[in-house]
C-alpha positions in Angstrom: 110.8 57.2 120.3 110.4 59.7 123.2 112.5 62.9 123.2 115.9 62.8 124.9 116.3 66.4 125.9 114.2 69.6 125.4 115.4 73.1 125.8 113.5 76.4 126.2 114.4 80.0 127.1 111.8 82.3 128.6 112.5 86.0 129.1 111.0 87.5 132.3 108.2 90.0 131.7 109.2 90.3 128.1 107.3 87.8 125.9 108.5 89.5 122.7 112.2 89.4 123.6 112.8 93.1 122.8 115.4 95.1 124.7 117.2 98.4 124.5 121.0 98.6 124.9 121.9 98.8 128.5 118.8 96.9 129.6 118.9 94.1 132.1 118.0 90.7 130.5 116.4 88.3 133.0 115.0 85.0 132.1 114.8 81.2 132.8 116.6 78.5 131.0 114.6 75.2 131.0 116.2 71.8 130.4 113.9 68.8 130.3 115.5 65.3 130.0 114.1 61.8 130.1 117.4 60.1 130.6 120.3 60.6 132.9 123.3 62.5 131.5 126.9 62.8 132.4 127.7 66.5 132.2 130.4 69.0 133.2 127.8 71.8 133.5 125.0 73.9 132.0 125.6 77.4 130.7 123.6 80.3 129.3 125.5 82.5 126.9 124.2 85.9 125.6 125.9 86.6 122.3 125.7 89.3 119.6 127.0 88.5 116.1 127.4 90.5 112.9 127.7 88.8 109.5 128.5 90.5 106.2 128.5 89.1 102.7 131.1 90.3 100.1 132.0 89.3 96.6 135.5 89.7 95.4 136.8 90.4 91.8 136.8 86.7 91.0 133.1 86.4 91.9 133.9 84.4 95.1 131.4 85.1 97.8 132.8 85.3 101.4 131.0 85.8 104.7 132.8 87.8 107.3 131.5 87.1 110.9 132.3 89.4 113.8 131.6 88.9 117.5 129.9 92.0 119.0 129.9 90.6 122.6 129.5 87.3 124.4 128.8 86.7 128.1 128.6 83.1 129.5 126.7 82.5 132.8 127.3 79.1 134.5 123.9 78.0 135.9 124.9 74.5 136.9 128.4 73.5 137.6 130.5 71.7 140.3 133.1 73.7 142.2 135.8 71.4 141.0 134.6 71.5 137.4 134.4 67.7 137.3 131.8 65.6 135.5 128.6 64.5 137.4 125.4 62.8 136.6 122.3 64.9 135.9 119.2 62.6 136.7 116.1 62.7 134.5 113.8 65.6 135.2 112.9 69.2 134.4 115.4 71.8 135.5 114.9 75.6 135.6 117.8 78.0 135.9 117.4 81.7 136.4 119.9 84.0 134.7 120.4 87.8 134.3 122.8 90.0 132.3 123.0 93.7 131.6 123.5 94.4 127.9 126.3 96.8 127.0 125.3 100.4 126.3 127.1 100.7 123.0 125.9 97.7 121.1 124.2 98.3 117.7 120.6 97.6 116.9 119.4 94.3 115.5 119.3 94.4 111.8 118.7 92.2 108.7 119.6 93.4 105.3 120.5 92.3 101.8 124.2 92.0 102.5 124.3 91.2 106.2 122.7 91.1 109.6 123.3 91.8 113.3 121.5 89.5 115.6 121.4 88.5 119.3 120.5 85.3 121.1 120.5 83.5 124.4 122.1 80.1 124.1 121.7 77.1 126.5 124.7 74.8 126.4 124.7 71.3 127.9 128.4 70.3 128.2 128.3 66.5 128.1 131.2 64.1 128.4 131.2 63.1 124.7 129.7 66.2 123.0 128.1 69.5 123.6 124.4 70.3 122.9 123.1 73.9 122.4 119.8 75.6 121.9 119.5 79.2 120.7 116.7 81.6 121.4 116.9 84.9 119.5 116.0 88.3 120.9 116.0 91.8 119.5 118.0 94.9 120.6 117.4 98.5 119.8 120.2 101.0 120.5 119.0 103.7 122.9 120.1 107.1 121.5 118.7 110.6 121.9 120.8 112.8 119.7 119.0 116.1 120.5 119.2 115.9 124.3 121.3 118.6 125.7 122.0 120.4 122.4 120.2 122.7 120.0 119.4 121.4 116.6 118.8 124.1 114.0 116.0 124.0 111.3 116.9 123.0 107.8 116.7 125.4 104.9 117.9 124.6 101.3 117.4 126.5 98.1 118.0 125.7 94.4 117.3 127.4 91.2 117.4 126.5 87.5 117.4 128.6 84.4 115.0 127.0 81.9 115.3 128.0 78.3 112.4 126.6 76.0 113.4 125.4 72.6 111.3 128.0 70.9 112.6 130.9 73.0 116.0 132.3 73.7 114.8 134.0 76.9 116.0 132.3 80.2 113.2 131.6 82.5 114.1 131.0 86.2 112.7 128.3 88.4 113.4 128.5 92.2 112.6 126.0 94.9 113.0 126.5 98.6 112.8 123.7 101.2 112.5 124.1 104.9 112.1 121.7 107.9 111.9 122.6 111.6 114.5 120.0 112.8 116.8 117.3 111.7 116.2 115.0 114.7 113.1 112.8 114.8 111.8 109.7 116.6 109.8 106.8 115.2 106.2 107.7 115.2 106.8 111.4 114.6 106.1 113.2 111.4 108.8 115.0 109.4 107.2 118.2 108.0 108.8 119.9 105.0 107.8 123.3 103.6 108.3 123.5 99.8 107.9 126.9 98.1 108.0 127.0 94.3 108.7 130.3 92.4 108.3 129.5 88.7 108.8 132.1 86.1 109.0 129.6 83.2 106.2 128.5 80.9 106.3 124.9 82.2 103.8 123.8 84.7 105.1 122.0 87.8 102.6 119.2 88.4 104.4 116.7 90.8 106.7 116.7 93.8 108.0 113.4 95.2 109.2 113.1 98.8 110.9 109.9 100.0 112.4 108.9 103.3 115.2 106.5 102.6 117.4 104.3 104.8 121.0 104.2 103.6 122.9 101.1 104.8 126.6 100.9 104.6 128.3 97.5 105.1 132.0 97.7 106.1 134.6 95.0 106.0 136.9 95.1 109.0 139.6 95.9 110.0 140.7 97.8 106.9 137.2 99.2 106.1 138.3 99.7 102.5 135.6 97.4 101.1 132.1 98.8 101.4 128.7 98.0 100.0 125.5 100.2 100.1 121.8 99.4 100.2 119.0 101.9 99.8 115.6 101.2 101.2 112.6 103.5 100.7 110.7 103.3 104.0 108.0 105.9 103.3 107.0 108.3 100.5 104.5 111.0 99.7 103.6 112.7 96.4 102.1 116.1 95.8 100.2 116.5 92.6 98.1 119.3 91.0 97.4 120.9 87.7 100.1 123.6 88.5 102.1 123.8 91.7 103.8 127.0 90.7 103.7 130.1 92.9 102.5 128.2 96.0 103.9 127.0 99.3 103.1 123.4 100.4 103.6 121.7 103.8 103.8 117.9 103.5 104.3 115.4 106.4 105.9 112.1 106.1 105.8 109.7 109.1 108.8 107.9 110.5 108.0 104.2 110.9 109.5 101.9 113.5 113.1 101.6 112.4 116.7 101.4 113.7 118.3 104.7 114.9 121.0 106.5 113.0 124.4 104.9 113.7 126.7 106.7 116.1 130.0 107.6 114.4 131.4 105.3 111.7 132.8 102.4 113.6 130.3 99.6 113.2 130.2 96.8 110.7 126.8 98.0 109.5 126.1 101.8 109.5 122.7 103.2 109.0 121.8 106.7 107.8 118.6 108.4 106.7 117.9 111.0 103.9 114.9 112.8 102.7 114.9 112.9 98.9 112.7 115.7 97.4 112.3 115.8 93.6 110.4 118.7 91.9 109.7 117.3 88.5 110.0 119.6 85.5 107.9 118.3 82.5 109.6 117.3 79.3 113.1 117.1 80.6 114.3 114.9 83.5 117.7 116.6 83.5 116.1 119.8 84.7 114.4 118.2 87.7 115.3 119.9 90.9 116.4 117.5 93.6 117.2 117.9 97.3 119.0 115.4 99.6 118.4 116.3 103.2 120.1 114.2 105.9 118.0 113.5 109.0 118.7 111.8 112.3 116.5 109.1 113.7 116.8 108.7 117.5 115.6 106.0 119.8 114.6 106.5 123.4 113.3 104.1 126.1 110.3 106.4 126.9 108.7 105.3 123.6 106.5 102.3 123.5 104.8 100.7 120.4 101.1 101.2 119.8 99.1 99.3 117.2 102.4 98.1 115.7 103.0 101.3 113.7 102.6 104.5 115.8 104.4 105.2 119.0 103.3 106.9 122.2 105.6 109.8 123.4 105.6 109.9 127.2 108.9 111.6 127.9 109.2 115.4 128.5 112.3 115.7 126.1 110.2 114.5 123.1 108.1 116.9 121.2 106.2 116.1 118.0 106.8 118.6 115.2 103.9 120.6 114.0 103.6 122.3 110.6 102.9 125.7 112.2 106.5 125.8 113.5 107.9 126.0 110.0 107.4 129.7 109.7 107.3 131.6 106.4 
């Protein structure tokens, strides 16, 4: 049996369907039908949706769905809004819509998602047919523009007392980073200085870049869930790391930017976790949690699927020489 109706959405000059917030979405909606149809009109709707999964105290799972935005564009309609006959054939309808500046980035996680789509709707006399074409959105944010972001410096010390000795032996760790604001494709450099006066040898330092996702139930926002995703990690190992200073870089992969404020259904933060492992006693490990900001800017374009090209004068790649002593 031949098809009755086929639908397709093509985005102009954007085969991957990737946009930044505030971009103009231009495309063509294609409707191909082999039979005549009585319709009221044809519409293209650009829509953003957030959905979050929660489980209550009785183990009931509920899904909360929120509308981020919706814009309907009539592409074929009579002035008097009456039904008319659409003859068999192929019809192409141009559409365009500028995305809002403040919409969140597309996201898919363990407890929810944020997605966007262009929907073709054929409003027939007896029923309505729809076809959905997803597209991705990245929130365009440059946190550091117009403000000075100071370097990070953190310091911790522990007094280690071996079981065979009553003397307290101090262990001090200092961590520095030249900035707290980074872009995907840049490298976060951290300087780690270990001053160890104990008898224990420090043989391992773990560095992890972690995405922290907060799912909020609206409007009360009293119900929250968290998801932690390790997006990159590095390990420094040696026979003894004591008394030395190390500079270690960890690259920021392509990822969503840090959420602005705390008003979204899904909020994203980033932390660097640094753990200096002390042998024989995990309770004496020294741990640092350093919040960092991931920005997103339209001047960045993907290259080879992983790294990014920086072609905007406000973007500077951090170098280890800027860490100082």
